[in-house]
Structures are given as structure tokens and as C-alpha cells.
C-alpha positions as CSV (number, residue, x, y, z in Angstrom):
1,M,3.8,-13.6,5.2
2,L,2.5,-14.6,1.7
3,Q,1.0,-17.9,2.9
4,Q,-2.5,-16.4,3.1
5,H,-2.2,-14.9,-0.1
6,L,-1.3,-17.6,-2.2
7,P,-4.6,-18.1,-4.4
8,T,-4.2,-14.5,-5.1
9,I,-0.5,-15.2,-6.2
10,I,-1.3,-18.3,-8.0
11,A,-4.1,-16.5,-10.2
12,N,-1.7,-13.4,-10.9
13,W,0.8,-15.7,-12.0
14,K,-1.5,-17.7,-14.5
15,K,-2.7,-14.3,-15.9
16,L,0.5,-12.8,-16.4
17,S,2.6,-15.8,-17.7
18,T,0.1,-16.3,-20.1
19,T,0.4,-12.9,-21.8
20,P,1.7,-11.9,-25.1
21,E,4.1,-9.4,-23.7
22,E,5.4,-11.8,-21.3
23,L,5.0,-9.7,-18.3
24,L,6.0,-12.8,-16.2
25,W,8.0,-15.9,-17.3
26,F,9.9,-18.8,-15.7
27,Q,13.2,-20.3,-16.8
28,T,13.7,-23.9,-16.1
29,N,16.1,-26.7,-16.8
30,H,16.5,-30.5,-15.5
31,D,19.1,-33.0,-16.0
32,H,18.2,-35.2,-18.7
33,Q,20.0,-38.3,-17.0
34,T,17.4,-38.0,-13.9
35,T,14.5,-35.8,-13.3
36,K,15.3,-35.1,-9.6
37,N,18.0,-32.5,-10.7
38,F,15.9,-29.6,-11.5
39,A,16.6,-25.3,-11.4
40,S,14.3,-22.6,-12.1
41,V,14.5,-18.8,-12.1
42,T,11.4,-16.4,-12.0
43,L,11.5,-13.0,-13.9
44,W,8.9,-10.3,-14.6
45,K,8.8,-6.8,-16.2
46,Q,9.1,-4.6,-13.6
47,S,9.3,-1.3,-15.5
48,N,8.7,-0.3,-19.2
49,R,12.3,-1.4,-20.3
50,G,13.1,-3.4,-17.3
51,L,13.5,-7.0,-16.1
52,F,13.5,-8.2,-12.4
53,S,14.5,-11.5,-11.8
54,Q,14.7,-13.5,-8.3
55,H,14.5,-16.7,-6.7
56,L,16.9,-18.7,-8.6
57,V,16.3,-22.5,-7.1
58,S,17.5,-25.5,-7.6
59,T,17.7,-29.0,-6.0
60,G,21.4,-28.5,-5.7
61,R,22.5,-31.8,-6.6
62,N,24.0,-30.5,-10.5
63,P,25.2,-26.9,-10.0
64,A,25.6,-26.6,-13.8
65,L,21.9,-26.8,-14.2
66,S,21.5,-23.1,-12.2
67,L,24.3,-21.7,-14.1
68,R,22.8,-22.9,-17.7
69,T,19.3,-21.6,-16.3
70,M,21.0,-18.2,-15.9
71,M,22.4,-18.2,-19.1
72,A,19.3,-19.2,-21.1
73,A,17.6,-16.7,-19.1
74,Q,19.8,-14.0,-20.5
75,Y,20.0,-15.3,-23.8
76,K,16.2,-15.1,-23.9
77,T,15.9,-11.4,-22.5
78,E,18.7,-10.2,-25.2
79,N,17.3,-12.2,-28.3
80,D,13.6,-12.4,-27.9
81,F,12.9,-8.6,-27.0
82,T,13.9,-5.6,-28.8
83,A,16.2,-3.0,-26.8
84,E,12.8,-0.8,-26.8
85,Q,11.3,-3.7,-24.7
86,M,14.3,-4.8,-22.4
87,N,17.2,-2.4,-21.9
88,S,18.1,-3.8,-18.2
89,S,18.1,-6.8,-15.7
90,Q,18.7,-6.9,-12.2
91,N,18.6,-9.5,-9.6
92,W,18.4,-9.2,-5.8
93,F,20.2,-11.7,-3.3
94,R,21.4,-11.5,0.2
95,P,25.3,-11.0,0.5
96,E,25.7,-13.6,2.8
97,N,24.7,-16.2,0.1
98,R,28.5,-17.2,-1.0
99,Y,27.2,-18.7,-4.1
100,A,25.3,-15.8,-5.3
101,E,28.1,-13.4,-4.2
102,R,30.8,-15.2,-5.8
103,I,28.8,-15.7,-9.2
104,L,26.4,-12.4,-9.4
105,G,28.2,-10.3,-7.2
106,S,31.5,-10.3,-9.3
107,M,30.0,-9.4,-12.6
108,V,30.7,-5.6,-12.4
109,E,34.4,-6.3,-12.7
110,R,33.7,-7.9,-15.8
111,L,31.1,-5.7,-17.2
112,G,32.4,-2.5,-15.9
113,E,30.8,0.5,-13.8
114,D,29.4,2.1,-16.9
115,R,27.3,-0.9,-17.9
116,A,26.7,-2.9,-14.2
117,C,26.5,-1.6,-10.3
118,R,25.6,-3.6,-7.3
119,I,24.0,-1.8,-4.0
120,I,23.9,-3.3,-0.9
121,H,20.3,-2.3,0.9
122,H,18.7,-2.9,4.2
123,Y,15.2,-4.0,3.9
124,L,12.9,-3.5,6.7
125,H,9.4,-3.7,7.3
126,L,7.5,-0.2,8.5
127,P,4.4,-1.2,10.2
128,E,1.1,0.7,9.7
129,D,0.7,3.6,12.3
130,V,3.7,3.0,14.2
131,V,5.1,6.5,13.2
132,S,3.4,9.6,14.3
133,P,3.7,12.3,11.6
134,V,5.0,15.8,12.4
135,V,5.1,18.9,10.3
136,K,8.4,20.6,10.3
137,Q,8.5,24.0,8.5
138,E,12.0,23.5,7.3
139,L,10.8,20.6,5.2
140,S,8.4,20.2,2.4
141,V,7.2,17.2,0.5
142,S,5.9,17.0,-3.1
143,E,5.0,14.2,-5.4
144,I,6.9,14.2,-9.0
145,T,5.7,12.9,-12.3
146,E,8.3,14.0,-14.5
147,P,12.0,14.1,-13.7
148,T,14.1,17.3,-13.0
149,D,17.7,17.6,-13.3
150,A,17.9,18.1,-9.6
151,F,16.1,15.0,-9.0
152,I,18.5,12.8,-11.2
153,D,21.4,14.3,-9.8
154,F,20.2,13.2,-6.5
155,V,19.4,9.9,-7.1
156,R,23.0,9.3,-8.8
157,Q,24.8,10.6,-5.8
158,C,22.8,8.5,-3.5
159,T,23.0,5.3,-5.8
160,H,24.7,5.0,-9.1
161,P,24.0,6.0,-12.6
162,V,23.2,2.6,-13.5
163,F,20.7,2.5,-11.1
164,V,19.0,5.6,-12.4
165,I,19.2,4.1,-15.8
166,A,17.7,0.7,-15.3
167,E,15.0,2.1,-12.6
168,E,14.2,4.6,-15.4
169,L,14.2,7.4,-13.0
170,D,15.5,9.8,-15.9
171,Q,12.7,9.0,-18.2
172,N,9.6,11.1,-18.5
173,D,7.4,8.3,-17.6
174,L,8.0,8.3,-13.7
175,V,4.7,6.7,-12.8
176,L,5.1,3.9,-15.5
177,E,1.8,4.8,-16.8
178,G,2.5,2.9,-20.0
179,L,3.5,-0.4,-18.3
180,N,0.6,0.1,-16.0
181,G,-1.8,0.3,-18.9
182,I,-0.4,-3.0,-20.1
183,Y,-1.1,-4.7,-16.8
184,A,-4.5,-3.0,-16.9
185,A,-5.6,-5.0,-19.7
186,Y,-5.1,-8.1,-17.7
187,G,-6.9,-6.9,-14.4
188,L,-4.0,-5.8,-12.8
189,S,-1.6,-2.7,-12.2
190,R,2.1,-1.8,-11.9
191,H,2.9,1.8,-11.0
192,R,4.8,3.7,-8.6
193,K,4.5,7.2,-7.0
194,I,7.5,9.5,-6.1
195,F,7.9,12.1,-3.7
196,V,10.8,14.7,-3.1
197,V,11.8,16.2,0.2
198,H,13.0,19.8,0.3
199,R,15.1,21.3,2.9
200,R,15.7,25.0,2.5
201,G,15.3,24.6,-1.6
202,A,17.6,21.8,-2.1
203,I,16.6,17.9,-2.1
204,V,17.9,15.9,0.8
205,A,15.4,12.9,0.4
206,C,13.1,11.0,-1.8
207,L,10.9,8.1,-1.8
208,V,10.1,5.8,-4.9
209,A,7.0,3.9,-3.9
210,N,6.4,0.7,-6.0
211,R,3.1,-1.0,-6.4
212,A,2.7,-4.3,-7.9
213,P,0.6,-7.4,-8.0
214,I,1.6,-9.1,-4.5
215,G,4.1,-12.1,-4.7
216,T,5.1,-11.3,-8.4
217,N,8.4,-12.8,-7.9
218,F,7.2,-14.5,-4.5
219,S,8.6,-12.0,-2.3
220,L,7.4,-8.3,-1.3
221,L,10.3,-6.6,-3.3
222,G,8.0,-5.7,-6.3
223,N,6.1,-3.4,-3.5
224,R,9.6,-2.3,-2.4
225,C,9.8,1.9,-1.3
226,Y,13.2,3.2,-1.9
227,L,13.7,5.9,0.8
228,L,17.2,7.8,-0.6
229,M,18.6,10.4,1.8
230,D,21.5,12.7,1.6
231,G,24.2,11.0,3.4
232,A,25.5,14.1,5.4
233,L,22.3,14.3,7.3
234,S,21.9,13.6,11.0
235,M,19.9,10.9,12.6
236,D,17.5,13.1,14.1
237,L,16.9,15.0,10.7
238,R,16.6,11.5,9.2
239,E,13.7,10.9,11.6
240,D,12.1,14.0,11.1
241,I,11.8,13.4,7.2
242,V,10.4,10.1,7.6
243,R,7.7,11.5,10.1
244,T,7.1,14.1,7.7
245,A,6.9,11.7,4.7
246,V,4.5,9.4,6.7
247,P,1.1,10.5,5.3
248,H,2.8,10.1,1.7
249,I,3.8,6.6,2.4
250,S,0.3,6.0,3.7
251,E,-1.1,7.1,0.8
252,A,0.5,5.3,-1.7
253,Y,0.4,1.9,0.1
254,A,-3.4,2.7,0.9
255,S,-4.4,-0.5,-1.2
256,F,-1.5,-2.7,0.1
257,T,-2.7,-5.9,1.7
258,M,0.0,-6.2,3.8
259,N,0.2,-4.3,7.4
260,F,3.5,-2.5,6.8
261,V,5.8,-1.2,4.0
262,P,8.6,-3.0,2.5
263,M,11.3,-0.2,2.6
264,I,14.5,-0.3,1.1
265,T,17.2,2.2,1.9
266,D,20.9,2.4,3.5
267,E,22.1,1.6,6.5
268,V,22.4,4.7,8.4
269,T,18.7,5.5,7.3
270,A,17.5,1.8,8.4
271,E,19.0,2.9,11.9
272,A,16.4,5.9,12.0
273,L,13.8,3.7,10.8
274,L,14.4,1.2,13.5
275,R,14.4,4.2,16.3
276,L,11.1,4.9,15.0
277,G,9.5,1.1,15.1
278,A,10.5,-0.5,11.9
279,R,11.6,-4.1,11.7
280,F,14.8,-5.3,10.0
281,Y,14.7,-7.9,8.0
282,C,17.2,-8.5,6.0
283,R,20.3,-7.2,3.8
284,Y,19.8,-7.4,0.1
285,T,22.4,-6.9,-2.8
286,Q,20.9,-5.3,-6.0
287,S,22.7,-6.6,-8.9
288,I,22.0,-4.4,-12.1
289,W,23.3,-4.3,-15.9
290,L,22.4,-2.6,-19.1
291,R,21.5,-3.9,-22.0
292,S,25.1,-3.4,-23.6
293,G,26.2,-5.6,-20.6
294,F,23.6,-8.5,-21.7
295,S,26.1,-10.5,-23.5
296,P,29.2,-9.9,-21.4
297,W,27.0,-10.9,-18.5
298,H,26.0,-14.4,-20.3
299,D,29.6,-15.0,-20.9
300,H,30.5,-13.9,-17.3
301,I,28.4,-16.8,-16.1
302,G,29.6,-19.0,-18.7
303,S,33.0,-19.0,-17.2
304,F,31.8,-20.5,-14.1
305,L,30.0,-23.3,-16.1
306,D,33.2,-24.1,-18.1
307,R,35.2,-24.9,-15.0
308,I,32.4,-27.4,-13.8
309,A,30.7,-28.7,-17.0
310,S,32.8,-32.1,-17.5
311,R,31.8,-32.9,-14.2
312,F,28.2,-32.2,-14.2
313,P,26.9,-33.1,-17.4
314,T,23.3,-32.1,-18.5
């Protein structure tokens, strides 16, 4: 899917990786005994104070390299950036990946739920024009640019308190105007639109439409659209909400170069999207930890390294 966009992605990487703000950087490591063993991870600034890492890759011949690369990236994040510059980190991996699940998926037990969380998402592609919009009198959709207590509480109930903090959905700069200003200095943009769906005066759903340079982390997750819904809603009502929100989704992704919207949602809402013509892509685990957990996270990864370091010297 990204093949045709490679020239743009490479150009964006060159811009972002040379910025003094370090909007994009790569942590790499190689075996000093043989250059054939190599590991790397990509990290980019995805919110005013948040870091997004993905695509830990390696030759697989020296597992210690992957662990050292993750630890080095965490050390840099904690020590090269202030709390105002970086207050959270997150990475995404497929829960079927046993290596990632064992190492990254187990960090909540060590850090505690006040500093970390892991959320299972369903990732789908919603093709343009596949859903016919409808108008339901009992539903209303409005865009918000500042958080309200009702909005924050709703997102917490749908996800986790750590998610709200890391995604900065409790902060005044909901649309990431500050970060977008930095990206704009390099001819790029990073912003988002947020829509809330009300039914009979209560919030029943919200959409967080992220927009970023395509392929920033060599996937489409930079442009993910969170679709959060009240867990008690019926399947029919979920479909009605999607149909009602389609014009707003289309507006948010009008300049998106793909012919679909990358949707992130829960299992039940994913079924509603499938019924409306979306295409299931995969499940993702979103692993998040706050700054107070940076050092414990580093030590957590180090505990795995300690078990194999003597067998895999670097």
C-alpha cells in the first residue's frame, strides 16, 4: 500500500530526521563482531509531549541487539528530553507476535496501571464512499477543540486513564496546534480533528481523526482514526452512528492520499464497520507508559537482557 508513496515517505523522513526538535529518529545497534547482526527501531513525535515507536526490526541472529536497542531508545527519551518535551511513550504490535507479547505486553505488571496500560484494538480500512450517510434525529455530531469533563470521562471509560493522558485528550490543545506549528516549519503537518456524537444529551461515541505525514513510522497508524463507542450500544445503533459521522470523517480525511480511512476501534464496533463495508486488517496491541514509568520500563526490558547477555555478546 505504501509502495507508490515511497518517494514522498523518504523525502519526509529526510526532513523530519534532521530537525533540531528530533521529530523523527532511529535508534540502531549492530554486533561489533559481525556487521550482519543489526537491530533498529523508528520513533517519532506524535503529540505535543508524546512519542510513538514502531517497527522494531532485526536480523534475528542476536536477540540481545533488539533488547539493547529498545533500552537505548528509552534511555535517550528519558534523558535527552524534558518532561515538557516528552511525557509518554507508546508502541504498537500485533498480539499474535509472541516475542513482542512476552516482552512488551508484560510491562503493565511491572509498571502498574497508574503508569501504563495495554489496549487491544481492531484495525480496519473504511473505503471512501462505501457507507451512505444518514440523518438520525436522535443523533448529533459536533466538532470539539477543547476538552470537557464529559468528554474526558467518556474516553476514560472506553479506554484507560493512561490512554487519555498519553493521547493528551485532557489537554487544552486537543487539535495539536502547537505541534502542527513545528511540523509546518518544515513544510509538513501533524494535527487532528475530534468529533463527539450525542444521543439524547449524552455522549455515545467520539472520533479522534489523526493526520500526519504519510508513512511517518512506515505504516498508516500515524493517520489512525479512533472510533470509541459506549459499550452498551446495540449493533444497529453503532451502524447508525457510523452513517451519521461519515460526512465528518470524510471532511477530516479529504486530503488523505489513500482511498480509505484507517480505523481503530473495539471488537464489537469493528463488526458494525464490517457490516457497512469496511475491511478488517489486523488486531493491534497499543502499549502505553507514562514518564514516571520510563526508568521501570527500561529496567523491565533489561531483565530480559540479563537472562541472555552472556550467550549473545555485543
